[in-house]
Every structure is written in structure tokens, then in C-alpha cells.
RODO-2510 file (C-alpha; in nm, 4 decimals, decimal comma):
residues 416
     n   res          X          Y          Z
     1     m     3,0903    -0,5021   -10,5993
     2     t     3,0488    -0,2662   -10,9063
     3     a     2,8297    -0,2409   -11,2077
     4     e     2,8910    -0,1882   -11,5733
     5     i     2,6428    -0,0544   -11,8406
     6     i     2,6715    -0,2052   -12,1811
     7     c     2,4681    -0,0496   -12,4580
     8     i     2,4487    -0,2335   -12,7746
     9     g     2,3523    -0,0952   -13,1165
    10     t     2,5362     0,0368   -13,4126
    11     e     2,2999     0,3317   -13,4323
    12     l     2,4467     0,4584   -13,1104
    13     l     2,7843     0,4556   -13,2451
    14     l     2,6641     0,6595   -13,5576
    15     g     2,5031     0,9099   -13,3449
    16     d     2,1578     0,8438   -13,4864
    17     i     2,0187     0,7939   -13,1329
    18     l     2,0984     0,9586   -12,8178
    19     n     2,1958     0,7189   -12,5503
    20     s     1,9560     0,8256   -12,2737
    21     n     1,9516     0,4628   -12,1317
    22     a     2,2921     0,4831   -11,9901
    23     q     2,2293     0,8213   -11,8052
    24     f     1,8970     0,6745   -11,6554
    25     l     2,0770     0,3546   -11,5350
    26     a     2,3676     0,5511   -11,3819
    27     q     2,1304     0,7640   -11,1934
    28     e     1,9545     0,4470   -11,0688
    29     l     2,2513     0,2741   -10,9609
    30     a     2,3443     0,5776   -10,7522
    31     k     2,0102     0,5541   -10,5811
    32     l     2,0974     0,2092   -10,4843
    33     g     2,4399     0,2825   -10,3813
    34     i     2,5908     0,0622   -10,6367
    35     p     2,9290     0,2012   -10,7726
    36     h     2,9901     0,1909   -11,1456
    37     y     3,3169     0,3001   -11,3087
    38     y     3,2704     0,1899   -11,6798
    39     q     3,0250     0,2319   -11,9585
    40     t     3,0478     0,0870   -12,2977
    41     v     2,8861     0,1255   -12,6459
    42     v     2,9385    -0,1610   -12,8829
    43     g     2,7760    -0,2250   -13,2311
    44     d     2,5868    -0,5132   -13,3526
    45     n     2,8803    -0,7508   -13,3945
    46     l     2,9017    -1,0859   -13,2120
    47     s     3,2867    -1,0880   -13,1860
    48     r     3,2997    -0,7333   -13,0431
    49     i     3,0264    -0,7986   -12,7979
    50     h     3,2210    -1,1055   -12,6952
    51     e     3,5436    -0,8789   -12,6355
    52     v     3,3289    -0,6409   -12,4301
    53     i     3,1851    -0,9176   -12,2101
    54     k     3,5421    -1,0599   -12,1568
    55     i     3,6792    -0,7213   -12,0270
    56     a     3,3644    -0,6303   -11,8365
    57     s     3,3118    -0,9678   -11,6534
    58     k     3,6755    -0,9481   -11,5130
    59     r     3,6274    -0,5917   -11,3715
    60     s     3,2681    -0,5734   -11,2761
    61     q     3,0134    -0,8078   -11,0881
    62     i     2,6939    -0,6484   -11,2474
    63     l     2,6644    -0,6201   -11,6178
    64     i     2,3580    -0,4235   -11,7490
    65     f     2,2921    -0,4654   -12,1059
    66     t     2,0484    -0,2538   -12,3205
    67     g     1,9451    -0,3029   -12,6861
    68     g     1,9860    -0,5776   -12,9213
    69     l     1,6955    -0,7969   -12,7999
    70     g     1,4757    -0,7665   -13,1064
    71     p     1,3754    -1,0221   -13,3620
    72     t     1,5854    -0,9063   -13,6515
    73     p     1,9304    -1,0735   -13,7473
    74     d     2,1401    -0,7807   -13,6030
    75     d     1,9828    -0,8200   -13,2514
    76     l     2,2577    -1,0290   -13,1150
    77     t     2,2733    -0,9456   -12,7231
    78     t     2,1247    -1,2651   -12,5981
    79     e     2,3094    -1,4877   -12,8552
    80     a     2,6333    -1,3206   -12,7727
    81     i     2,5967    -1,3582   -12,3931
    82     a     2,4970    -1,7296   -12,4123
    83     t     2,7717    -1,8231   -12,6530
    84     f     3,0348    -1,6378   -12,4593
    85     f     2,9507    -1,8390   -12,1388
    86     e     2,9085    -2,1591   -12,3646
    87     t     2,5485    -2,2047   -12,2628
    88     p     2,2745    -2,3323   -12,4936
    89     l     1,9620    -2,1252   -12,5661
    90     e     1,6233    -2,2618   -12,4895
    91     e     1,2872    -2,1598   -12,6175
    92     k     1,0461    -2,0532   -12,3333
    93     q     0,6821    -2,1113   -12,4385
    94     e     0,5360    -1,8493   -12,1813
    95     i     0,7356    -1,5856   -12,3959
    96     i     0,5779    -1,7145   -12,7192
    97     e     0,2419    -1,6989   -12,5628
    98     d     0,2986    -1,3376   -12,4323
    99     i     0,4302    -1,2128   -12,7609
   100     t     0,1323    -1,3818   -12,9480
   101     q    -0,1262    -1,2193   -12,7080
   102     k     0,0367    -0,8735   -12,7573
   103     f     0,0099    -0,9076   -13,1310
   104     a    -0,3459    -1,0036   -13,1072
   105     e    -0,4538    -0,7265   -12,8810
   106     r    -0,2996    -0,4866   -13,1600
   107     g    -0,4845    -0,6751   -13,4177
   108     r    -0,1892    -0,8342   -13,5716
   109     q    -0,0461    -1,1826   -13,6159
   110     m     0,3083    -1,2730   -13,4634
   111     t     0,5638    -1,3403   -13,7445
   112     v     0,8029    -1,6357   -13,7113
   113     n     1,1093    -1,4161   -13,6404
   114     n     0,9531    -1,3036   -13,3226
   115     c     1,0226    -1,6607   -13,1831
   116     k     1,3823    -1,5582   -13,1515
   117     q     1,2838    -1,3290   -12,8672
   118     a     1,1735    -1,6364   -12,6715
   119     l     1,5245    -1,7905   -12,6797
   120     i     1,7072    -1,7272   -12,3390
   121     p     2,0111    -1,9031   -12,1906
   122     q     1,9422    -2,2120   -11,9771
   123     s     1,9079    -2,1276   -11,6112
   124     a     1,8405    -1,7770   -11,6812
   125     d     1,5414    -1,6101   -11,5256
   126     i     1,2862    -1,4153   -11,7422
   127     l     1,2804    -1,0233   -11,6907
   128     p     0,9331    -0,9578   -11,8061
   129     n     0,8445    -0,6686   -12,0627
   130     l     0,4811    -0,5659   -11,9955
   131     t     0,4516    -0,3397   -12,2884
   132     g     0,6920    -0,4525   -12,5466
   133     t     0,7710    -0,7937   -12,7101
   134     a     1,1346    -0,8170   -12,5891
   135     p     1,1830    -0,9733   -12,2505
   136     g     1,5071    -0,9389   -12,0909
   137     i     1,7066    -1,1885   -11,8464
   138     i     1,8450    -1,2010   -11,5129
   139     w     2,1296    -1,4449   -11,5037
   140     q     2,4154    -1,5467   -11,2901
   141     p     2,6306    -1,7465   -11,5420
   142     i     2,9326    -1,7820   -11,2990
   143     p     2,9809    -1,7085   -10,9369
   144     n     2,9988    -1,3198   -10,8425
   145     l     2,8558    -1,2056   -11,1680
   146     t     2,4979    -1,1049   -11,2472
   147     i     2,3653    -1,0058   -11,5948
   148     f     2,0681    -0,8064   -11,6857
   149     t     1,9431    -0,7462   -12,0218
   150     f     1,6915    -0,4775   -12,1323
   151     p     1,5579    -0,3775   -12,4605
   152     g     1,6791    -0,0486   -12,6039
   153     v     1,3417     0,1335   -12,5969
   154     p     1,3645     0,3703   -12,3078
   155     s     1,0099     0,3384   -12,1840
   156     e     1,0261    -0,0413   -12,1668
   157     m     1,3625    -0,0551   -12,0163
   158     k     1,2843     0,1893   -11,7364
   159     q     0,9482     0,0024   -11,6462
   160     m     1,1391    -0,3317   -11,6458
   161     w     1,4102    -0,1840   -11,4287
   162     r     1,1616    -0,0599   -11,1770
   163     d     0,9419    -0,3549   -11,1755
   164     t     1,1947    -0,6200   -11,1676
   165     a     1,5578    -0,5385   -11,1312
   166     i     1,5362    -0,3021   -10,8434
   167     p     1,3455    -0,5622   -10,6286
   168     f     1,6046    -0,8148   -10,7225
   169     l     1,8981    -0,6016   -10,6286
   170     k     1,7514    -0,5002   -10,3171
   171     s     1,6957    -0,8639   -10,2348
   172     q     2,0692    -0,9202   -10,2781
   173     g     2,1400    -0,6454   -10,0221
   174     w     2,1750    -0,3316   -10,2368
   175     g     1,9830    -0,0204   -10,1582
   176     e     2,0889    -0,0137    -9,7911
   177     e     2,3106     0,2750    -9,8823
   178     i     2,2641     0,5419   -10,1612
   179     i     2,4791     0,7822   -10,3293
   180     y     2,3157     1,1275   -10,3047
   181     s     2,4465     1,4274   -10,4837
   182     r     2,4030     1,8003   -10,4944
   183     m     2,5052     1,9851   -10,8159
   184     m     2,6022     2,3292   -10,7304
   185     r     2,5913     2,5926   -11,0171
   186     f     2,8080     2,9024   -11,0838
   187     r     2,8382     3,1885   -11,3341
   188     g     3,0874     3,4550   -11,3706
   189     i     3,3851     3,2368   -11,2870
   190     g     3,5836     2,9856   -11,4879
   191     e     3,6322     2,6299   -11,4052
   192     s     4,0096     2,6549   -11,3220
   193     a     3,9429     2,9661   -11,1092
   194     l     3,6876     2,7998   -10,9031
   195     a     3,8654     2,4830   -10,8747
   196     e     4,1705     2,6579   -10,7313
   197     k     3,9551     2,8291   -10,4645
   198     v     3,8071     2,5014   -10,3400
   199     n     4,1167     2,2830   -10,4065
   200     h     4,1219     2,1729   -10,0619
   201     l     3,7852     2,0263   -10,0773
   202     f     3,8863     1,7755   -10,3663
   203     s     4,0672     1,5386   -10,1158
   204     l     3,7392     1,4703    -9,9237
   205     t     3,6236     1,1103    -9,9212
   206     n     3,2530     1,1406    -9,8052
   207     p     3,1293     1,3591    -9,9192
   208     t     3,3291     1,4156   -10,2343
   209     v     3,3591     1,7122   -10,4493
   210     a     3,4201     1,7167   -10,8290
   211     p     3,4162     1,9982   -11,0926
   212     y     3,2304     1,9973   -11,4076
   213     a     3,2090     2,2650   -11,6958
   214     s     2,9315     2,3422   -11,9475
   215     m     2,8719     2,6222   -12,1839
   216     g     2,8815     2,9555   -11,9730
   217     e     2,8410     2,7658   -11,6312
   218     v     3,0585     2,5830   -11,3951
   219     k     2,9317     2,3045   -11,1643
   220     l     3,0494     2,1398   -10,8568
   221     r     2,8956     1,8013   -10,7656
   222     v     2,8995     1,7199   -10,3928
   223     s     2,8250     1,3524   -10,3343
   224     a     2,7724     1,1570   -10,0123
   225     k     2,7134     0,7821    -9,9498
   226     a     2,4834     0,7150    -9,6703
   227     k     2,1679     0,5041    -9,5644
   228     n     1,9233     0,7665    -9,6732
   229     s     1,8999     1,1065    -9,8404
   230     d     1,8630     1,2826    -9,5186
   231     t     2,1751     1,1512    -9,3652
   232     a     2,3545     1,2190    -9,6832
   233     e     2,2229     1,5736    -9,6919
   234     k     2,3576     1,6322    -9,3350
   235     l     2,6998     1,5373    -9,4765
   236     i     2,6871     1,7607    -9,7711
   237     l     2,5417     2,0762    -9,6297
   238     p     2,8446     2,1911    -9,4352
   239     v     3,0670     2,1654    -9,7332
   240     a     2,8018     2,3091    -9,9653
   241     k     2,7802     2,6024    -9,7405
   242     e     3,1664     2,6446    -9,7442
   243     i     3,1602     2,6501   -10,1047
   244     e     2,8780     2,8949   -10,1220
   245     d     3,0850     3,1430    -9,8920
   246     i     3,3894     3,0925   -10,1152
   247     a     3,2071     3,1521   -10,4322
   248     g     2,9923     3,4529   -10,3140
   249     e     2,7648     3,5820   -10,5898
   250     d     2,9252     3,3492   -10,8464
   251     y     2,7025     3,0920   -10,6914
   252     f     2,3528     3,0977   -10,8220
   253     g     2,1789     2,7683   -10,7405
   254     y     2,1828     2,3907   -10,7412
   255     d     2,0339     2,0743   -10,9102
   256     h     1,7468     2,1863   -11,1284
   257     d     1,7953     2,5585   -11,0725
   258     t     1,8572     2,7660   -11,3845
   259     i     1,9694     3,1248   -11,4107
   260     a     1,6121     3,2126   -11,5464
   261     s     1,4388     3,0230   -11,2515
   262     v     1,6666     3,1974   -10,9963
   263     v     1,5871     3,5562   -11,1387
   264     g     1,2220     3,4667   -11,1509
   265     k     1,2207     3,3491   -10,7769
   266     i     1,3725     3,6918   -10,6775
   267     l     1,1269     3,8805   -10,8766
   268     l     0,8388     3,6990   -10,7544
   269     e     0,9419     3,7389   -10,3898
   270     r     0,9839     4,1010   -10,4470
   271     g     0,6596     4,1466   -10,6394
   272     e     0,8438     4,3068   -10,9351
   273     t     0,8218     4,2763   -11,3019
   274     l     1,0400     4,2321   -11,6119
   275     s     1,0344     4,2991   -11,9667
   276     v     1,3017     4,2439   -12,2579
   277     a     1,4036     4,3979   -12,5852
   278     e     1,5798     4,1588   -12,7934
   279     s     1,8232     4,1988   -13,0993
   280     c     2,0824     3,9214   -13,1604
   281     t     1,9117     3,6693   -12,9260
   282     g     1,5967     3,6623   -13,1452
   283     g     1,3456     3,5624   -12,8604
   284     g     1,6088     3,3402   -12,6828
   285     l     1,6035     3,5580   -12,3687
   286     g     1,2354     3,5534   -12,3558
   287     s     1,2226     3,1756   -12,4123
   288     m     1,4527     3,1110   -12,1312
   289     l     1,2311     3,3088   -11,8984
   290     t     0,9138     3,1507   -12,0018
   291     e     1,0507     2,7953   -11,9666
   292     v     0,9979     2,8556   -11,5890
   293     s     0,6408     2,7665   -11,4797
   294     g     0,4587     3,0530   -11,3437
   295     s     0,6749     3,3186   -11,5115
   296     s     0,3645     3,5247   -11,6273
   297     s     0,3600     3,6506   -11,2705
   298     y     0,6612     3,8609   -11,3241
   299     f     0,7647     3,8447   -11,6975
   300     m     0,5527     4,0777   -11,8880
   301     g     0,6797     4,0087   -12,2285
   302     g     0,9137     4,1518   -12,4805
   303     i     0,9910     4,2714   -12,8444
   304     i     1,2224     4,1317   -13,0883
   305     a     1,3673     4,4288   -13,2643
   306     y     1,5954     4,3209   -13,5423
   307     s     1,5531     4,6146   -13,7771
   308     n     1,6319     4,9665   -13,6926
   309     h     1,2929     5,0841   -13,7984
   310     i     1,1362     4,8588   -13,5133
   311     k     1,3935     4,9995   -13,2633
   312     i     1,3010     5,3436   -13,3614
   313     q     0,9202     5,2845   -13,3789
   314     q     0,8617     5,0458   -13,1027
   315     l     1,1401     5,1292   -12,8529
   316     g     1,2132     5,4940   -12,9082
   317     v     1,5621     5,4488   -13,0079
   318     l     1,6781     5,7775   -13,1707
   319     e     1,7659     5,7451   -13,5292
   320     e     2,0764     5,9786   -13,4980
   321     f     2,2141     5,7339   -13,2460
   322     l     2,1744     5,4364   -13,4793
   323     t     2,3511     5,6346   -13,7544
   324     e     2,6349     5,7695   -13,5480
   325     y     2,6925     5,4515   -13,3159
   326     g     2,5360     5,1768   -13,4882
   327     a     2,2627     4,9217   -13,3677
   328     v     2,5335     4,7384   -13,1884
   329     s     2,6480     4,9891   -12,9263
   330     a     2,6122     5,0504   -12,5574
   331     i     2,4000     5,3766   -12,6164
   332     v     2,1453     5,1756   -12,8360
   333     a     2,1310     4,8974   -12,5844
   334     r     2,0525     5,1495   -12,3097
   335     q     1,7733     5,3244   -12,5158
   336     m     1,6209     4,9741   -12,6015
   337     a     1,6095     4,8977   -12,2390
   338     k     1,4473     5,2339   -12,1461
   339     g     1,2105     5,1965   -12,4320
   340     i     1,0796     4,8427   -12,3348
   341     q     1,0616     4,9327   -11,9650
   342     v     0,8367     5,2308   -12,0379
   343     k     0,6292     5,0630   -12,2970
   344     f     0,5584     4,7577   -12,0761
   345     n     0,5565     4,9552   -11,7565
   346     t     0,7882     4,7169   -11,5698
   347     n     1,0077     4,7503   -11,2812
   348     w     1,3061     4,6077   -11,4523
   349     s     1,4021     4,5606   -11,8216
   350     i     1,6778     4,3915   -12,0152
   351     s     1,8006     4,4633   -12,3789
   352     v     2,0367     4,2768   -12,5848
   353     t     2,1931     4,3775   -12,9126
   354     g     2,5101     4,2192   -13,0890
   355     i     2,6631     4,0402   -13,3684
   356     a     2,6007     3,6686   -13,3596
   357     g     2,7557     3,6066   -13,6932
   358     p     2,8812     3,4238   -13,8799
   359     k     2,8513     3,7426   -14,1190
   360     g     2,8284     4,1062   -14,0088
   361     g     3,1443     4,1527   -13,8186
   362     t     3,3909     4,4306   -13,8738
   363     e     3,7417     4,5090   -13,7359
   364     n     3,5858     4,7461   -13,4764
   365     k     3,2828     4,5414   -13,4231
   366     p     3,3732     4,1640   -13,4595
   367     v     3,1324     3,8803   -13,4453
   368     g     3,0646     3,7868   -13,0858
   369     l     3,0552     4,1630   -12,9608
   370     v     2,7390     4,2039   -12,7438
   371     y     2,5962     4,4676   -12,5411
   372     v     2,3453     4,4120   -12,2599
   373     a     2,1597     4,6861   -12,0858
   374     i     1,9423     4,6754   -11,7619
   375     a     1,7024     4,9327   -11,6487
   376     n     1,6175     4,9326   -11,2722
   377     p     1,3031     5,0455   -11,0872
   378     d     1,4694     5,3888   -11,0507
   379     k     1,4842     5,4267   -11,4230
   380     e     1,8518     5,3917   -11,4059
   381     v     2,0196     5,2021   -11,6839
   382     e     2,3473     5,0260   -11,6865
   383     s     2,5112     4,8685   -11,9925
   384     y     2,7714     4,5909   -12,0236
   385     e     2,9913     4,4973   -12,2978
   386     f     3,0750     4,1110   -12,3798
   387     r     3,3113     3,9806   -12,6327
   388     l     3,2328     3,6213   -12,6927
   389     g     3,4580     3,5351   -12,9932
   390     e     3,3461     3,4539   -13,3334
   391     k     3,4790     3,0930   -13,3197
   392     r     3,2052     3,0054   -13,0735
   393     g     2,9498     3,0023   -13,3595
   394     r     2,6059     3,1725   -13,3937
   395     e     2,4024     2,9420   -13,1690
   396     a     2,6647     2,9582   -12,8782
   397     i     2,6734     3,3392   -12,8884
   398     r     2,3113     3,3768   -12,8884
   399     h     2,2576     3,1201   -12,5948
   400     l     2,5416     3,2736   -12,3895
   401     t     2,4120     3,6301   -12,4506
   402     s     2,0824     3,5260   -12,2928
   403     c     2,2623     3,3734   -12,0009
   404     y     2,4899     3,6643   -11,9412
   405     a     2,2056     3,9071   -11,9502
   406     l     2,0042     3,7062   -11,6856
   407     d     2,3102     3,6592   -11,4681
   408     k     2,3763     4,0494   -11,4771
   409     l     2,0173     4,1076   -11,3732
   410     r     2,0464     3,8480   -11,1019
   411     r     2,3399     4,0300   -10,9814
   412     e     2,1686     4,3681   -10,9868
   413     l     1,8766     4,2336   -10,8079
   414     l     2,0823     4,1160   -10,5333
   415     a     2,2619     4,4524   -10,4932
   416     n     1,9464     4,6583   -10,5224
***
């Protein structure tokens, strides 16, 4: 038995609203061990919703709808489902009373169009909405097909799912097995290179291994199906350990780990501190570090030094080096790292300087050229050059620079 998520709303198709409901429901289905292979987004159009139901009802046994349960003419979900299965709608007095009471509690009077929300298909059960005015339904219009409808408001949908849908699905035998995953994270290696190294693991069936790529990071999802998370974890651990051994230092963490949180954990364990000097990233590096709760224990602060005057005055960069080599150079990056380390009296420091674009590049120093320098507790400074390419765009170059800088620090911490 498989489930399918159907999200209704033209605003989703236009990109006006982020479809977080589908992500939430997909994660919840995995917790119940319910496989789902399709997600569909369709606009507020009766015939197109009918077409989606026609296809989905042939390939899935659980259809989960979100959106389109409001009182306005373009809220068509309930009507579309009922007419597709040729079932009349009936008005439920208990829904009218519930909506009336909610309006009264807010000091308002229910309008006539809200009565539309009290119409549900005959024989369908009400899926109550404790906070909003739009109830959903649980309905089995034909054998081997169960339909759930939820409002599009995420907070209402999540509460209704937890309060009603989960108990119903468990009563039908679901939840006896779960799909549990560990998302392994890597930096310093491309998706294709990592995939080639672990290619023999892609044929596994339980657990399974699947690759993902995002900006500057590669991920491998290791998933297992079992009766509980402990059993699933036992299936996952040997595979995850093999992947760690293959990847070496390119592996940095899993699930909610970030490169900043991993660096912070190492610094905290060693009782060491960090400071940063930023040109190019404009505070992005410091922002990543301080997104981690408790980062004040090891991150002392930083200086955003965009102008040469600030580099000279605050970080001790020599003016003749700026004149001879330019602000975007390895030697200036090293001086920035030294300067902030001394000024903030930290064990470690990172500096970044580069050309984020879209302007400012030259033939010798194109947009995307970045230098990172790291000063260690022995006052030794190492610099690194990155060429990120101008086509990535300013935001991506700044983000990747911060990520690469933290990853270089992670590797130096592991080696030191």
C-alpha cells in the first residue's frame, strides 16, 4: 500500500508560497513506514483536480490532500473529490456550530460563505480542526482507497495530522514498521567521485543508500525499514561505518550537523577559541558560527574589514602589501588572519578575502577568486586559494567561501 500527497493551490504553482506541507507529510509517512512515490501540485481548477485524482487513485491507496478547503469560490478540493466519485455533499450541523463558535470567540460573526466548509461527502468522517474553520475529511469512497483532506495552513494541518490521521492510520495497522534514515554529509569531494567510491552499496535493499548534492556539499542517505528506530539504527550503523572509512576526512557529520557545528564541537572539546576577519563574506562566516547555540564558548568575534583602511588600522595589514599585491591576495589574507588572532587573543583565526562580483573582477583576478588563511595556536599561518567561478553569482560565492573556510579549519583541527 502506498500514499500520494496532493497539494492544491495556484499560489503554489506560482511560487508565491513554499510548499512545506509536502515535506512535513513525507517525513511523517516515513515514520509510519508508509511508502510514497508521488507528489502532485495542482491549481484551483476542477477539471485538473479530477485528472489528478483519476491518476492517483489508480496507483496509490492513500491520497492526502492539502489546501483548497476555505470558503471562497476557488476552494474546490472537497467539491472536486465528491464529484469525481459521484457522491453528493451534505451539510454537517456540527461543523456550522463549530465555525460559529470560533467566530464568536474572536468577536466576529460568521459569514454565509463559511457554510461551504460544512459540506462534506456523504459517508465521509469529519477530520476536526481545533484552531481553524476548515475541517478535513477521512473517507473511503471505494474499496482500497482512503482519502484525507487538510487545510493548507501548516499549523492547522500538522495538528490535525497528529491528532486524528496518525491514530486512524495506526488503527489500520500502519506504524508497525518505520522508515528510518541517517543523512551523511561530506565536503571536499564531488557527488560523482563519492558515488564511484561507494557504488557497490547502491544495490543494497535494507538499508538502502542514495546520493544527494547541494551547494558545496554532498549527502548520502542511508535508510532502513524496521519495527523501531533502534533496530533500524543497527541495520544502518555498519553501512555508515563503511562509508565513513571510505570517505575519510571528506565525511564531516550527519543529520543536523553543519560544518559550523562540527568545528564548534571540536573547539569546545579542546578548550580552544576562534576569531575571524572577513572581507568578501561580509559577516557570513561569523553568522554561520553563531547560528550554533553555545558558540560564545569558543567564538570570540570578528571584524568585517572591507576597506583597505580598516585592514591596515584594525588588522595590521601592511599598506605596501596592499599596494603591491592587492587586497585579494594570499599575503593579505595571511596578514588579516595574524592580525585578528593577536587582536582577539584566540588560539585559531580565519580570514577571507575575495571578489564576490558581479563587478570588480579582472583577467588576473576574476570574480570568484577567494583566499582563505588560517592561523593556528603556534602562530603559523596557511593560506588557500579557491576559484569558484563568476557564473555562480555573488550570494553563492559568499556562501561557499564561508563553507570552504570552515572546512579547511576543520581539517587543520583534525590534523593538529
